[in-house]
TORTI-405528 format. One line per field, with one value per residue (C-alpha): x, y, z; residue in one letter; chain. Coordinates in Angstrom, 3 decimals, always signed. Each point is the difference from the previous one (the first is absolute). Example, Ala and Ser with C-alpha at 12.3 -4.5 7.8 and 13.67 -1.06 7.14 Angstrom:
BEGIN
u <- (+12.300_+1.370)
v <- (-4.500_+3.440)
w <- (+7.800_-0.660)
rest <- (A_S)
kette <- (A_A)
This chain:
BEGIN
u <- (-0.512_+0.628_-2.474_-0.140_+2.836_-2.203_+0.398_-2.972_-0.821_-1.294_-3.446_-0.240_+1.077_-2.700_-2.625_+0.812_+0.956_-2.155_-2.825_+0.718_+0.153_+2.512_-0.419_+2.548_+0.510_+1.253_+3.622_+1.293_+1.913_+3.444_+0.006_+2.490_+3.748_+1.811_+1.620_-3.376_-2.457_-3.242_-2.769_-3.496_-2.885_-1.252_-3.484_+1.311_+1.912_-1.098_+2.017_-0.281_-0.480_+3.417_+1.882_+3.442_+1.444_+3.762_+1.009_+0.085_-2.639_+1.230_-1.029_-3.117_-1.176_+0.519_-1.991_-2.891_+0.029_-0.182_-2.846_-1.951_+0.668_-1.228_-3.193_-3.329_-0.953_-3.416_+1.582_+2.714_-2.624_-1.943_+3.196_+0.864_-3.508_+0.028_+3.404_-1.186_-3.042)
v <- (+21.207_+3.711_+2.524_+3.697_-0.566_-2.403_-3.708_-2.050_-3.671_-1.134_-0.785_+3.393_+1.825_-1.665_+0.547_+3.696_+1.031_-2.297_-0.955_-3.696_-2.610_-2.694_-3.630_-0.764_-3.607_+0.879_+0.875_+2.965_-0.655_+1.445_+1.486_+1.860_+0.254_-1.945_+3.139_+1.650_-0.973_+0.193_-2.071_-0.358_-1.560_-3.274_+1.487_+2.252_-2.679_-2.284_-3.003_-0.794_-3.666_-0.140_+1.680_-1.538_-0.710_-0.477_-0.592_-3.410_-0.718_-0.743_-3.282_+1.447_+1.700_-3.226_-2.013_+2.493_+0.114_-3.810_-0.072_+2.564_-1.759_-3.336_+1.446_-0.997_+2.695_+0.626_+0.467_+2.244_+2.200_+0.304_+0.948_+2.663_+1.465_+0.061_+1.696_+2.551_+0.880)
w <- (-5.808_+0.033_-1.372_+0.830_+2.501_+1.998_+0.663_-1.205_-0.056_-3.359_+1.423_+1.767_-3.187_-2.083_+2.710_+0.497_-3.540_-2.161_+2.404_-0.632_+2.750_-0.879_+0.995_+2.679_-1.146_-3.488_-0.695_-1.954_-3.203_-0.559_-3.489_-2.134_+0.340_+2.712_+1.370_+0.766_+2.725_-2.008_+1.595_-1.477_+1.954_-1.476_-0.379_-2.772_-1.901_-2.781_-1.141_-3.674_-0.992_-1.680_+2.870_+0.519_+3.452_-0.267_+3.606_+1.625_+2.657_+3.499_+1.667_+1.641_-3.220_-1.964_+2.536_-0.091_-3.803_-0.229_+2.554_-2.018_-3.296_+1.359_+1.519_-1.523_-2.552_+1.545_+3.437_-1.458_-1.690_+3.276_+1.855_-2.596_+0.057_+3.808_+0.094_-2.537_+2.117)
rest <- (M_D_D_D_N_K_K_W_T_I_S_K_Y_Y_K_D_K_R_N_V_T_L_R_S_D_L_P_C_L_W_V_G_A_R_D_R_Q_V_R_V_P_S_E_F_C_Q_I_S_P_D_Q_V_F_K_K_K_F_N_E_N_Q_T_R_K_M_V_Q_Q_A_T_T_N_T_T_K_R_R_Q_D_I_E_E_A_Y_R)
kette <- (A_A_A_A_A_A_A_A_A_A_A_A_A_A_A_A_A_A_A_A_A_A_A_A_A_A_A_A_A_A_A_A_A_A_A_A_A_A_A_A_A_A_A_A_A_A_A_A_A_A_A_A_A_A_A_A_A_A_A_A_A_A_A_A_A_A_A_A_A_A_A_A_A_A_A_A_A_A_A_A_A_A_A_A_A)
């Protein structure tokens, strides 16, 4: 991204400008109009329970979704809590 006529990575921008260290294993979300390159780190996003996803999953995404959906609920909760930490 460009800011003040400098090239920045998203993680460097947030570290230098906002004093926030981003997790390297989380993706950024592309938000807004398709003709703009607006990326927001996952740490700053919140998905509402009724959020709609209109695009079709690819084969890998579908496989992962089915694996997660068929996981024991206690195990899934532990995995989520561990990822959150």
